[in-house]
C-alpha positions in Angstrom: 31.1 8.2 -19.3 29.3 7.1 -16.2 28.8 3.5 -14.9 25.6 1.7 -14.1 25.3 -0.9 -11.4 23.1 -3.3 -13.5 23.8 -5.2 -16.7 21.6 -6.4 -19.5 19.8 -9.6 -18.5 19.8 -8.9 -14.7 16.7 -9.2 -12.6 15.9 -6.0 -10.8 13.3 -4.7 -8.4 11.7 -1.2 -8.7 12.2 0.9 -5.6 10.2 4.1 -6.3 7.8 5.5 -8.8 4.2 5.2 -9.9 4.8 1.7 -11.4 5.8 0.3 -7.9 3.0 -1.7 -6.2 4.3 -0.7 -2.8 3.5 2.9 -3.8 -0.2 1.9 -4.4 -0.6 0.3 -1.0 0.4 -3.3 -1.8 3.5 -4.7 -0.1 4.9 -6.4 -3.1 7.4 -4.6 -5.4 7.5 -5.1 -9.2 10.4 -7.1 -10.6 11.6 -7.4 -14.2 14.5 -8.3 -16.4 16.7 -5.5 -17.8 16.3 -5.3 -21.6 18.7 -2.5 -22.3 21.2 -0.3 -20.5 22.2 3.3 -21.4 25.1 4.3 -19.3 25.5 7.7 -20.9 22.0 8.7 -19.8 22.1 6.6 -16.6 18.8 4.8 -17.7 17.6 1.3 -18.1 14.7 -0.4 -19.8 13.0 -3.0 -17.7 10.6 -5.6 -19.0 7.0 -5.0 -18.0 7.6 -1.7 -16.2 7.0 1.9 -17.3 4.7 1.3 -20.3 4.0 4.3 -22.6 1.6 4.4 -25.6 3.1 5.4 -29.0 1.1 6.5 -32.0 2.7 4.6 -34.9 2.2 5.7 -38.5 2.4 3.1 -41.3 5.7 3.5 -43.2 5.2 1.0 -46.1 2.4 -0.1 -48.2 0.3 -2.7 -46.5 1.6 -1.9 -43.0 -1.0 -0.9 -40.4 -0.5 1.9 -38.0 -2.1 2.4 -34.6 -1.4 2.8 -30.9 1.4 0.6 -29.6 2.4 0.0 -26.0 6.2 -0.1 -25.3 8.6 0.1 -22.3 10.2 3.5 -21.7 13.6 4.0 -20.0 13.7 4.8 -16.2 16.6 6.0 -14.2 19.0 3.3 -13.0 19.0 4.7 -9.4 15.4 3.7 -9.1 16.1 0.0 -9.5 18.0 -2.5 -7.3 19.6 -5.7 -8.4 18.1 -9.0 -7.1 20.6 -11.6 -6.0 20.2 -14.8 -8.1 21.1 -17.0 -5.1 19.2 -15.5 -2.1 16.5 -13.8 -4.2 16.7 -10.5 -2.2 17.3 -7.0 -3.4 20.9 -6.1 -2.7 23.7 -3.7 -3.3 26.6 -4.9 -5.5 30.1 -5.3 -4.4 33.2 -6.3 -6.4 36.0 -8.8 -5.8 38.9 -10.1 -7.9 39.5 -13.8 -8.5 42.1 -15.1 -11.0 42.4 -11.8 -12.8 38.7 -11.5 -13.2 36.4 -8.8 -11.6 33.3 -10.5 -10.1 30.1 -8.9 -8.7 29.3 -10.0 -5.2 26.0 -9.9 -3.3 26.4 -7.7 -0.2 23.8 -9.7 1.8 24.8 -13.4 1.2 28.3 -13.0 -0.3 27.5 -15.0 -3.4 29.4 -14.0 -6.6 27.7 -13.8 -9.9 
């Protein structure tokens, strides 16, 4: 089983891909909250990024079908964690304090 550098609930910034504003000529990158992490596949689902359309069929009586937009998973290597203290995209380091393993921002040194 492989490890992923982000957890559920983290704020991440998109580095590459067609959903990145920087790719389209703007200088601002898209950020979002991690909704789900799949370490076995190495993918994450980020809120508001990588929308796909699904054709949903009604399963019960009275339920309506149609076209639904939903977030699809993207590779975890394409996102970078945003430090909650300094607000910058950063790599994650680890430190041990009182028998606990904490994540540390590589830019400002804040633990979270």
